[in-house]
C-alpha positions as CSV (number, residue, x, y, z in Angstrom):
1,M,0.0,27.3,-5.0
2,T,2.9,25.2,-6.2
3,L,1.4,22.2,-4.4
4,W,-1.9,22.5,-6.3
5,I,0.0,22.7,-9.6
6,A,1.9,19.5,-8.7
7,I,-1.3,17.8,-7.8
8,A,-2.9,18.8,-11.1
9,A,0.2,17.7,-13.0
10,V,0.2,14.3,-11.3
11,A,-3.6,13.9,-12.0
12,A,-3.1,14.8,-15.6
13,G,-0.2,12.4,-16.0
14,S,-2.1,9.6,-14.4
15,F,-5.1,10.2,-16.7
16,L,-2.8,10.2,-19.8
17,L,-1.1,7.0,-18.8
18,K,-4.4,5.3,-18.1
19,A,-5.8,6.5,-21.4
20,A,-2.7,5.5,-23.4
21,G,-3.2,1.8,-23.0
22,P,-6.6,1.5,-24.7
23,A,-5.8,4.2,-27.2
24,L,-2.6,2.4,-28.3
25,L,-3.7,-1.2,-28.1
26,G,-7.3,-0.8,-29.3
27,E,-8.9,-4.3,-29.6
28,R,-5.7,-6.3,-29.5
29,E,-5.1,-8.8,-26.7
30,L,-2.1,-8.6,-24.4
31,P,0.4,-11.5,-24.5
32,P,-0.2,-14.1,-21.7
33,W,3.1,-13.4,-20.0
34,S,2.3,-9.7,-19.7
35,V,-1.1,-10.4,-18.1
36,G,0.7,-12.5,-15.5
37,V,3.2,-9.7,-14.8
38,I,0.4,-7.1,-14.6
39,A,-1.5,-9.3,-12.2
40,L,1.5,-9.7,-9.9
41,L,2.7,-6.1,-10.0
42,A,0.2,-4.7,-7.5
43,P,0.9,-7.3,-4.7
44,A,4.6,-6.9,-5.2
45,L,4.5,-3.1,-5.0
46,L,2.2,-3.4,-1.9
47,A,4.6,-5.8,-0.2
48,G,7.5,-3.4,-0.9
49,L,5.6,-0.5,0.5
50,V,4.7,-2.4,3.7
51,V,8.3,-3.4,4.2
52,V,9.6,0.1,3.8
53,E,6.9,1.6,6.1
54,V,7.5,-1.0,8.8
55,L,11.3,-1.0,8.7
56,G,11.9,2.6,7.8
57,R,14.4,4.1,5.4
58,R,17.5,2.0,5.0
59,W,15.9,-0.4,7.5
60,A,17.3,1.7,10.4
61,D,14.1,3.1,11.9
62,L,12.4,0.0,13.1
63,D,9.7,0.8,15.7
64,W,9.0,-2.5,17.4
65,T,5.3,-1.5,18.0
66,V,4.6,-1.4,14.3
67,P,5.2,-5.1,13.6
68,V,3.2,-6.1,16.7
69,A,0.3,-3.9,15.6
70,L,0.6,-5.4,12.1
71,I,0.4,-8.9,13.6
72,A,-2.7,-7.7,15.6
73,V,-4.3,-6.5,12.3
74,V,-3.5,-9.8,10.5
75,G,-4.9,-11.8,13.5
76,A,-8.1,-9.7,13.5
77,R,-8.6,-10.2,9.8
78,L,-8.0,-14.0,10.2
79,L,-10.8,-13.9,12.7
80,R,-12.9,-12.3,10.0
81,A,-13.1,-8.8,11.6
82,P,-14.1,-6.0,9.2
83,V,-11.2,-4.0,7.7
84,L,-12.0,-0.9,9.6
85,L,-12.2,-2.7,12.9
86,A,-8.9,-4.5,12.2
87,V,-7.2,-1.2,11.4
88,L,-8.6,0.2,14.6
89,I,-7.3,-2.8,16.6
90,G,-3.9,-2.2,15.1
91,V,-3.9,1.5,16.0
92,V,-5.0,0.8,19.5
93,T,-2.4,-1.9,19.9
94,A,0.4,0.4,18.7
95,A,-0.8,3.3,20.9
96,A,-1.1,1.1,24.0
97,L,2.3,-0.4,23.5
98,R,3.8,3.1,23.0
99,A,2.1,4.4,26.1
100,L,3.3,1.5,28.2
101,T,6.9,1.9,27.1
102,A,7.1,5.7,27.2
């Protein structure tokens, strides 16, 4: 039950934060520098998430199959494979490498 309360609280907080911007700003334009910061925020956070997931906490849990699978996904996307197929290629690559080295 506590998990559902936490999920509801996070959902409500997210809704309130998203509603606060238009409610507080109204029709005013954002300054040009803030538009640039907002545009670059998502890619920067995504890059940080990828680094932490690949290298592990405190960069101590590096599983060498993950970067190889990530390279396989990037290669598949460069060859214009659909996203789902590229992810599947990454999963199969990591699983095959782990099976071969186990």
